[in-house]
KEKE-328764 format. One line per field, with one value per residue (C-alpha): y, z, x; residue number from 1. Coordinates in steps of 0.1 Angstrom, whole numbers, plus 2048, in hexadecimal, padded with zeros to 3 digits. Layout:
# KEKE-328764
north <- Y,...
up <- Z,...
east <- X,...
nr <- NUM,...
//
This chain:
# KEKE-328764
north <- 811,7FA,818,821,7FD,7FD,81E,811,7F1,806,81C,7FE,7EE,80D,810,7EC,7E5,7FC,7EE,7CA,7D3,7E4,7C6,7AF,7C5,7C7,7B6,793,7A0,7B9,7DE,7F5,811,810,830,83F,837,812,811,80C,7FC,80F,800,813,80F,7F5,806,7EB,7D3,7B5,7BE,79F,77C,76F,749,73E,71E,733,744,735,724,723,70B,711,71E,708,717,739,74F,771,78A,7A8,7C3,7D7,7FA,7EB,7D8,7B6,79D,786,769,750,72F,71E,6FC,6FA,707,723,748,751,773,781,7A0,7B3,7B1,7C4,7AD,7B3,7A6,78C,78E,7A5,78F,78F,7B5,7B5,79A,792,773,776,798,78D,777,763,776,75A,741,73D,718,705,6E3,6CB,6AE,6C0,6C2,6D9,6F3,713,721,704,712,700,70E,733,749,76D,782,7A5,7B8,7D4,7F4,7E6,7C6,7B0,795,789,76A,75D,738,72B,706,70B,723,73E,75E,75B,776,775,78E,7A0,785,769,75D,751,76B,765,751,764,752,749,766,760,775,770,785,76A,751,72C,722,738,728,73A,736,755,75A,77F,797,7BC,7D3,7F9,814,812,7EE,7DE,7BE,7B7,793,784,762,74A,747,763,776,78F,7A3,7A7,79D,7BB,7B0,7C3,7C3,7A4,791,798,79A,7BE,7BE,7B6,7D0,7DC,7BF,7BB,7C1,7A6,7A6,79C,794,7A3,783,780,7A5,79F,780,794,7AE,795,779,779,76A,74B,746,748,72E,711,726,72D,749,765,76E,78A,783,77D,790,77F,798,7B8,7D3,7F2,811,828,842,829,81F,7FA,7EC,7CB,7B4,79F,784,77B,782,7A6,7C6,7DC,7DA,7C4,7DD,7F1,80E,810,828,820,822,807,81E,81D,83C,839,818,806,810,80C,7EF,7E4,7C8,7CC,7CE,7BD,79E,785,781,78B,780,79C,78B,7A6,7CC,7E2,807,819,838,84F,83D,82D,80D,7EC,7D0,7AD,797,772,766,779,782,7A7,7C3,7E3,803,820,842,84E,85B,83A,842,826,82C,80C,7E7,7CD,7A8,787,762,74D,73F,75B,777,78E,775,762,73F,746,769,76B,788,7A8,7C4,7E6,7F0,813,818,810,7ED,7D4,7B1,797,774,758,73B,724,722,730,74F,774,78C,7AF,7CA,7EC,80A,815,838,83B,831,849,865,85E,85A,87B,88E,87F,887,8AB,8AD,89C,8B4,8D2,8DD,8E3,8F9,8DE,8C2,8CF,8CB,8AA,89D,8AA,894,876,87E,87F,85B,851,86A,85B,856,862,86A,884,894,895,8A4,8BF,8C7,8CB,8E3,8F8,8F8,905,920,92A,920,90C,908,8F7,8E2,8D7,8CE,8B7,8A7,8A0,88F,87A,872,87E,88D,88F,8A8,8B9,8C5,8DC,8ED,8F0,900,91A,921,924,93D,953,953,95B,977,986,984,986,9AA,9A3,983,992,9B0,998,983,9A3,9B0,98F,98C,9B0,9A9,989,99C,9B8,99F,98C,9AD,9B9,997,998,9BB,9B2,993,9A8,9C2,9AE,98B,96C,965,948,92C,921,900,902,8EA,8EC,8E3,8BC,8C2,8D9,8C0,8A4,8B8,8BF,89A,893,8B0,8A2,87F,88A,8A4,894,86F,861,875,870,84A,847,85B,843,825,830,84F,843,85F,846,841,82A,847,85C,840,83A,85F,862,845,852,875,865,851,870,885,869,867,88D,88C,872,888,8A8,89B,8AC,89C,89D,88B,871,869,871,857,860,863,84D,830,834,818,82B,80C,7FF,822,81F,7FC,806,821,80A,7E7,7ED,7FD,7E0,7C5,7D7,7DA,7B5,7A9,7C1,7B6,792,798,7AD,794,77A,793,79B,7BE,7D2,7E2,7D8,7D3,7F4,806,7F7,801,825,82A,81D,836,853,848,854,878,885,876,884,8A8,8A6,890,8A9,8C8,8B6,8AA,8CE,8DA,8C4,8DA,8F5,8DD,8D0,8AF,8C0,8C6,8A2,89E,8B7,8A6,884,891,89F,87E,86B,883,87C,857,859,86C,851,836,847,84A,825,81B,832,825,801,80A,81F,80D,7EB,7F7,7E9,7F3,805,7E6,7CE,7E8,7E8,7C2,7C2,7DC,7C5,7A7,7BB,7C4,7A0,795,7AE,7A2,77E,787,79A,77C,764,77B,77D,757,753,76C,758,737,745,753,732,720,739,734,70E,70F,726,70E,6F0,700,707,6E3,6D8,6EF,6E0,6BD,6C8
up <- A0A,A07,9FE,9E1,9D4,9D5,9C3,9A8,9A4,99F,985,972,973,966,94A,93F,941,924,90F,916,90E,8ED,8E3,8E9,8D4,8B7,896,890,872,86B,868,85D,846,82E,82E,80C,811,817,835,84F,854,86F,883,880,88D,879,859,851,866,85D,85A,848,83E,821,820,804,817,830,814,80C,7EA,7E6,7EF,7F9,7E0,7D4,7CA,7BF,7AA,7A4,7B1,7A2,7B1,79C,7A3,7B5,7CD,7BE,7C2,7A5,7AE,798,7AA,796,7A7,7A2,77F,785,78B,7AC,7AE,7D0,7D8,7F9,812,832,850,875,88C,8A4,8BD,8C8,8B7,896,898,894,87A,867,852,83E,82F,80B,7FB,7DB,7BB,7A1,796,773,76D,74E,74B,751,744,722,713,6F7,710,707,72A,739,74B,752,76C,767,776,76D,76C,762,762,749,752,743,758,73D,74C,73B,748,741,73D,740,73E,71D,710,708,713,719,71D,732,737,758,762,75C,73A,720,704,6F1,6EF,6E2,6C8,6CE,6C2,6A1,692,683,6A0,6B8,6AA,6A3,6C7,6D6,6F1,6FC,721,72D,753,758,743,744,72B,727,71F,6F9,6F8,6F6,709,71B,722,737,728,73E,733,719,71A,6FF,714,719,6FB,6EE,6DE,6CD,6DA,6C6,6D1,6B3,6BB,6B7,6C6,6E5,700,719,717,733,72B,72D,74E,74A,765,762,753,738,72F,72D,717,6FF,6FC,6F7,6E3,6C2,6BE,6AD,6CB,6E3,6D1,6E8,708,71D,70E,726,722,731,750,74B,759,773,778,769,775,765,77A,774,764,749,756,755,773,76F,787,77E,794,791,79E,791,7A4,78F,779,793,792,773,76D,747,731,711,6FC,710,721,746,759,77C,78C,772,782,7A6,7BC,7D0,7E3,809,816,836,824,80B,7E7,7E2,7C9,7C0,7B2,7B0,7AF,7B3,7B6,7CB,7C2,7CE,7B7,7D5,7C9,7DC,7D3,7E2,7EB,7EB,7FB,81C,81B,81B,80C,802,7FD,7E9,7E0,7BC,7BD,7C8,7ED,805,81C,82F,830,841,841,849,83F,857,860,877,86E,855,84E,82D,824,7FF,7F5,7D0,7C6,7D4,7CC,7DB,7DC,7D9,7FE,801,810,805,7FB,7FC,7ED,801,7E9,805,818,7FD,811,80B,826,826,836,83F,846,86A,878,872,84D,848,856,840,821,829,82E,810,7F9,804,800,7DD,7D1,7DB,7F8,80F,829,832,82D,848,866,857,858,87B,885,875,88B,8A9,8A2,898,8A1,889,86A,851,835,84B,855,831,825,840,838,813,81E,832,815,7FE,817,818,83D,835,859,864,844,84C,870,863,848,862,879,85B,854,830,823,7FF,807,822,809,7F4,814,820,800,802,827,81F,803,81B,835,81A,80D,82F,83B,81B,820,844,83B,81E,834,84E,834,825,847,851,830,833,857,84B,82F,847,861,847,83A,85D,865,846,84D,871,866,84C,866,885,877,880,8A4,8B3,8B9,8DD,8EA,8FA,906,8E2,8D1,8D1,8C2,8A8,89F,89D,885,870,86D,862,848,83B,836,826,80F,809,80E,7FF,817,834,831,82C,84C,85F,852,851,867,885,884,888,8AC,8B8,8CD,8AE,89C,8B9,8BD,898,89A,8BA,8AB,88A,89D,8B1,892,880,89C,89B,875,879,893,87F,85D,853,852,82C,829,842,82B,847,85F,884,899,8B2,89B,899,8AA,8B7,8C1,89E,891,8A8,89C,878,87E,88F,883,85E,868,87E,864,848,85B,865,842,831,848,841,81B,81B,831,816,7FB,80E,818,82D,844,868,877,88A,86A,85A,878,87A,854,852,86D,85A,83B,84E,851,832,842,863,856,83D,84C,866,850,834,84D,85A,836,830,848,82D,80F,7FF,7EE,7CC,7D8,7E0,7C0,7CD,7EF,7DF,7C9,7E7,7F8,7DA,7D7,7FC,7F7,7D9,7EF,809,7EF,7E2,805,80C,7EB,7F3,816,809,7F0,807,828,818,7FD,7E0,7BC,7AF,79E,7BB,7D2,7BD,7BE,7E4,7E6,7D3,7E8,808,7FC,7F4,816,828,815,81E,843,842,833,84C,869,85C,859,87D,88A,879,886,8A9,8A9,89F,8B9,8D3,8C9,8CA,8EE,8F9,8EB,8F9,91C,919,910,92E,944,938,940,963
east <- 7E7,7C8,7B3,7CB,7CA,7A5,7A3,7BB,7A6,786,797,7A4,782,771,78B,78B,766,75C,778,76D,749,754,768,74C,735,74E,749,759,76C,788,781,79D,7A8,7C6,7DB,7E4,809,800,816,7FB,7D9,7C7,7AA,789,766,752,747,72D,719,704,6DF,6D2,6DD,6CA,6C7,6AF,6A8,694,680,65E,65D,683,69F,6C3,6DC,6F8,719,70A,720,711,6F7,6E6,6CF,6B8,6AA,68C,6A2,69B,6B7,6C1,6D7,6E9,6E4,6FF,6FD,6D8,6D8,6C0,6BB,6AA,699,690,67D,67F,662,65B,65D,65A,674,666,682,69E,6B8,6A5,6A4,6CA,6CD,6AD,6B1,690,68B,688,66E,66E,663,66A,684,691,696,68D,67D,69A,686,683,6A6,698,68C,6A0,69C,6B0,6CF,6EF,706,6FE,719,70F,6EF,6E7,6C6,6BF,6AC,68C,68F,69E,6B3,6D3,6E3,706,6FD,720,718,705,720,707,6F5,6D0,6B6,696,67A,676,65D,677,669,681,686,6A7,6C6,6E4,6F9,71D,733,745,761,784,791,787,79F,79B,7A2,787,773,753,74B,739,73B,731,71C,712,700,706,6ED,6F5,6EA,70D,713,734,73C,758,761,774,799,796,7B7,7AF,797,771,75B,748,727,70C,6E8,6E0,6FF,716,73B,749,76B,780,77D,798,7B0,7C9,7ED,807,819,83D,857,87A,887,86D,872,897,892,87D,899,8B5,8A4,891,86E,87E,896,878,864,85B,85C,83E,828,81E,7FA,7E6,7D2,7AD,790,77A,75E,750,738,729,720,703,71A,725,748,751,763,777,78A,7A7,7B7,7DB,7FE,7FE,805,7EF,7CF,7BE,7A1,79A,782,77D,76B,757,776,787,7A0,7A9,79C,7AA,7B4,7CA,7EC,7DF,7EA,7CC,7DE,7DC,800,7F6,7EA,7F7,7ED,7C8,7AE,796,777,75D,758,739,732,718,703,720,739,74A,75A,759,770,770,78E,786,7A6,7A2,77C,783,76D,77F,76D,77C,76E,76C,790,79E,7A3,79D,780,77C,787,772,76B,77B,77A,767,745,737,71F,730,74B,74F,758,75B,750,74A,733,724,70C,701,6DD,6CE,6CF,6F4,6F0,70B,701,71D,718,727,72D,738,717,700,6F5,6F6,701,6F3,707,6FA,710,716,715,73A,738,71B,72F,74D,736,725,745,756,739,739,75E,75E,743,757,741,75F,74E,735,74E,766,74E,743,767,76A,74C,75E,77D,767,75E,782,79D,7B6,7A2,7BD,7A6,794,7B5,7C0,79F,79F,7C3,7BA,79E,7B6,7CE,7B3,7AB,7D0,7D4,7F3,7FF,7DF,7E1,804,7FA,7DE,7F3,80E,7F4,7EA,80E,808,829,81C,801,815,82F,819,80D,830,83B,81F,827,84D,845,831,84D,867,851,84C,870,884,890,89A,8AC,8BE,8CA,8D7,8EA,8FA,904,913,926,933,93E,951,962,96C,979,98E,99C,9A6,9B5,9CB,9D7,9DF,9F2,A05,A0E,A15,A19,A05,9FE,A11,9F8,9F7,9EB,9C9,9AF,9A1,9C2,9BC,999,9A8,9C3,9A8,993,9B2,9B9,995,998,9B9,9AC,98B,99B,9BD,9B6,9D6,9EC,9D4,9D2,9F7,9FC,9E5,9F8,A1C,A1F,A0D,9F2,9D5,9C9,9AE,9A0,99C,989,971,96C,963,94A,93A,936,929,90F,904,901,8EF,8D5,8D2,8CD,8B1,8A1,8A6,899,879,857,857,878,86E,851,838,847,845,864,853,858,87E,891,8AE,8C1,8BF,8CB,8EA,8F1,8ED,908,922,91C,924,945,94E,944,955,976,976,96D,986,9A2,99B,99A,9BA,9CC,9C6,9D0,9F1,9E7,9FF,9E5,9E0,9BE,9C2,9C9,9AA,995,9A2,9A2,97E,974,983,96F,950,95C,948,928,931,932,916,8FA,8ED,8EF,8DC,8C2,8BE,8BB,89D,889,888,885,865,860,867,88B,891,8A5,8BF,8C0,8C4,8E0,8F3,8F0,8FD,91B,923,921,938,950,94E,953,972,980,97A,98B,9A9,9AA,9AE,9C8,9DE,9DA,9E3,9FB,9E6,9E6,9C7,9BA,9C0,9B1,991,990,994,978,960,96A,964,942,93A,947,931,913,91B,920,8FF,8ED,8FC,8F2,8CE,8CD,8DB,8C1,8A5,8B1,8B6,893,884,899,88D,869,86E,87C,85F,845,858,858,832,82C,840,82C,80C,818,823
nr <- 1,2,3,4,5,6,7,8,9,10,11,12,13,14,15,16,17,18,19,20,21,22,23,24,25,26,27,28,29,30,31,32,33,34,35,36,37,38,39,40,41,42,43,44,45,46,47,48,49,50,51,52,53,54,55,56,57,58,59,60,61,62,63,64,65,66,67,68,69,70,71,72,73,74,75,76,77,78,79,80,81,82,83,84,85,86,87,88,89,90,91,92,93,94,95,96,97,98,99,100,101,102,103,104,105,106,107,108,109,110,111,112,113,114,115,116,117,118,119,120,121,122,123,124,125,126,127,128,129,130,131,132,133,134,135,136,137,138,139,140,141,142,143,144,145,146,147,148,149,150,151,152,153,154,155,156,157,158,159,160,161,162,163,164,165,166,167,168,169,170,171,172,173,174,175,176,177,178,179,180,181,182,183,184,185,186,187,188,189,190,191,192,193,194,195,196,197,198,199,200,201,202,203,204,205,206,207,208,209,210,211,212,213,214,215,216,217,218,219,220,221,222,223,224,225,226,227,228,229,230,231,232,233,234,235,236,237,238,239,240,241,242,243,244,245,246,247,248,249,250,251,252,253,254,255,256,257,258,259,260,261,262,263,264,265,266,267,268,269,270,271,272,273,274,275,276,277,278,279,280,281,282,283,284,285,286,287,288,289,290,291,292,293,294,295,296,297,298,299,300,301,302,303,304,305,306,307,308,309,310,311,312,313,314,315,316,317,318,319,320,321,322,323,324,325,326,327,328,329,330,331,332,333,334,335,336,337,338,339,340,341,342,343,344,345,346,347,348,349,350,351,352,353,354,355,356,357,358,359,360,361,362,363,364,365,366,367,368,369,370,371,372,373,374,375,376,377,378,379,380,381,382,383,384,385,386,387,388,389,390,391,392,393,394,395,396,397,398,399,400,401,402,403,404,405,406,407,408,409,410,411,412,413,414,415,416,417,418,419,420,421,422,423,424,425,426,427,428,429,430,431,432,433,434,435,436,437,438,439,440,441,442,443,444,445,446,447,448,449,450,451,452,453,454,455,456,457,458,459,460,461,462,463,464,465,466,467,468,469,470,471,472,473,474,475,476,477,478,479,480,481,482,483,484,485,486,487,488,489,490,491,492,493,494,495,496,497,498,499,500,501,502,503,504,505,506,507,508,509,510,511,512,513,514,515,516,517,518,519,520,521,522,523,524,525,526,527,528,529,530,531,532,533,534,535,536,537,538,539,540,541,542,543,544,545,546,547,548,549,550,551,552,553,554,555,556,557,558,559,560,561,562,563,564,565,566,567,568,569,570,571,572,573,574,575,576,577,578,579,580,581,582,583,584,585,586,587,588,589,590,591,592,593,594,595,596,597,598,599,600,601,602,603,604,605,606,607,608,609,610,611,612,613,614,615,616,617,618,619,620,621,622,623,624,625,626,627,628,629,630,631,632,633,634,635,636,637,638,639,640,641,642,643,644,645,646,647,648,649,650,651,652,653,654,655,656,657,658,659,660,661,662,663,664,665,666,667,668,669,670,671,672,673,674,675,676,677,678,679,680,681,682,683,684,685,686,687,688,689,690,691,692,693,694,695,696,697,698,699,700,701,702,703,704,705,706,707,708
//
């Protein structure tokens, strides 16, 4: 016995030690992947790790940044920083440095050196190079530096050496309106020479200027986001009637970025579900992301403050509220999520801007402490990027083993499973594709492969299946014909009581109530045909069939959800509790309304109202095994017809059990529904209060234990 205990201890130690070591070596920030359905956030190996923390206070010839707002990286790797609090632009250039210690080899804090600083002579108020709270910077291909000099309400241009060149005039146009206030905060320039300016508080869109600063037009304005009440008011009231009410304006842009292929990316903060991130072409039209909701379902309201794109057109967006960085590929599929708010390495106190250099390193500005954190991709991220680039370029033969390598590092990286499934689908290996899509819990992509596989099965076995159906139909016709002739010749056989007779009579009762409800419910109330044992038998069978239906529903019609996630206790409660609550509420309402029905009649009649569901739920669930997502309309229609059938039975049960007129019966039905809703709300309130009380007593007991 002691030897067995010792062996178990050694096994546990061997198992736990690597886990503990891995945990200690993990990053101090979140790393996960958002599935395409948005249902789950799955943990992944860290896609990016901190390689450098840039603190200008440690750079010779420079001082610490104060409330920096923007960064820009040119093709040479130079870093341009808007040091807003110090009214300057700091330009750093990379330098090669040798690590002096093992710790510095992991995080090197000084691998940039000062190139120059753009800062005018503050003592000379007439110096045109004086900057005041600059918030945006952009560098053209020829090295020209354009600064959004917010405090001076202007754009200003400098040479690649930092010498003042030109101050752009304030835009003027009748389109701008009399209340136009020019406060440029972000600026970019396209290959045609047009300048795009985000002006603080401007609701009409981005300002599009010519190369010399002349206003041309508004660009890509956000649409007005109306709530349902505002939309209803616009329909019901005229403009005159709405005068004096709060005017709903479009949300304003807070940042803008232009990629190497000429697309403009813009971010918008606000309580909106779409248009948070926009990819816009030269005509001002949305290309991909306008209808996509980028909010992370696991978090609260987010504030996306910046967007940038790497050389492979992978898009990075920054959430300031939670310190998260989201990476998406060129098709809008999430690759990684990482980051956290905090004060540790790789955490942010107030993330405000980011850029990607030519090597794929990500620079994140931390406004709170005036530092820039540089992330470099890990082996896992490199594997994902490599596989996704091959897949996106159509090189599927090489992409498949590359995705397999990704799965070797993370066996449940959904994007790899989906891509491999798509490759199998293209190669007409539909069974393998379906298997991978099922592992990825991706019912959307599973369905087309299922349709193709179903077609091949039908094509192969169509003749055999048709022959079997014809033979069975012929046998049935012959049997019915022989049976009729026999009855005509010898008369009908006398039915004898057998062990199956009670079951047969029970089924006849259910058929009578469901097909002739008026006679059936009258028989329950006035002829004594209703039995408690029948009601409980119906509900038990209904519960069993409901559970079987849940188990039998196809992967497509479960929307990819695993059966392991089904809470069978809740499923049983959902079958029985509504019946019990509805019976009690209805009896209470009908007692007040002087109904004739007894509680037993209500209970038994309510059970019989489940008969249509009892006989149709399981067959419909089994039918989903041969239906694709395209046939969901027919499936939904069948369910609606059954629910209408049940609704009619409930209504006729109330009318005939209690002896109400049709109008009174309808009123009682509405009151019953309201009563059920009230009971449900009270129950939820009770559960919430009870849960809080339970937590209170647990915490109170802990406090007492500390005192003892």
